[in-house]
C-alpha positions, 0 to 999 in steps of 0.5 A: 510596522504592523505585520500582515494578519493574513501572512501571520496565519499562513506562517502559523499554518505552515509551522503547524503542518511542519510540527505535525510532520515531525511528530508523525501526525500526518494524514493517513493517506499522506503517510502512505504515499510518503512511506519508504515502500511506496516511494520505492515502488513508485520510483522503481516501477514508474507508477504514481505514489497513489498507484504504488500505495493502492497496488501495495494495498491490494496485495497486502489485502490479499495476504491479510485474507489468506493468512492467520491474523497473527501471521499478517500482524508480523508483516504489518509490524514491519511495514509503516503505513500499512493501514493507509495502503489497505485503506487506499485499495480500490473497491471493485465490483468483481470483474471478469478476473475476480469472477474466474478467480473466485471459481478457482477459490483460495489465493487464486480467487483473491488474485483475480480481485487483485488483477481487477484492482490493478486494472481500476488503477490503470495498471496492466495485469503484468504489473502485479508480477512487478510489484510482488518482488519489490514488496517481498524484498522490502518486507525481507529487509525489514522483517527477515526471511520468515516474515517475507515467506509468510507474505509470499506464501499468501500470494501463491 
C-alpha cells in the first residue's frame, strides 16, 4: 500500500513545527502569546492573549522610554518574549489621554499614551492598574526587587 502523498506532507509539516517549537524557533508573536507572563495576565485578568501581550508591551514600551538603556536591559533580560510584546504594542494616533498627558510631560505623558493603547485594545483605563501589579510581581519573581523597582519607577 502506497502512502497518500498529501498526508505525508501534512505529517512532515506538523513534525517540522513541533521540532521548531522544541528548539525555540517559534514565530515572534506566537512566542509572546505563549510566554509565561502573557498566560499569567490572560488568566488572572480575563483578557485575550493578544490583549495581554499588547497591554504588557505598552507598559514595557513606557518603561523603555523612561529608563536608561542599561536599566531597561536588566528588565528585558528577565522577561522572555519582550521583543514580541513590544512589537505587538498598538500604535495610536495620539488620543485625548495622550494629548493631555504629553502636556504634563515625563511618565505622565507616557501613561496617557498607554491609556490610549489600552483603549485601542478594547481595554478600559482601569485595566492599566490591574496589569501593573501582575507585571511587577512577575518581574520581581524573575529578577529580584531591584529590577522590579526599576520597572515600577518608570510607571510613576
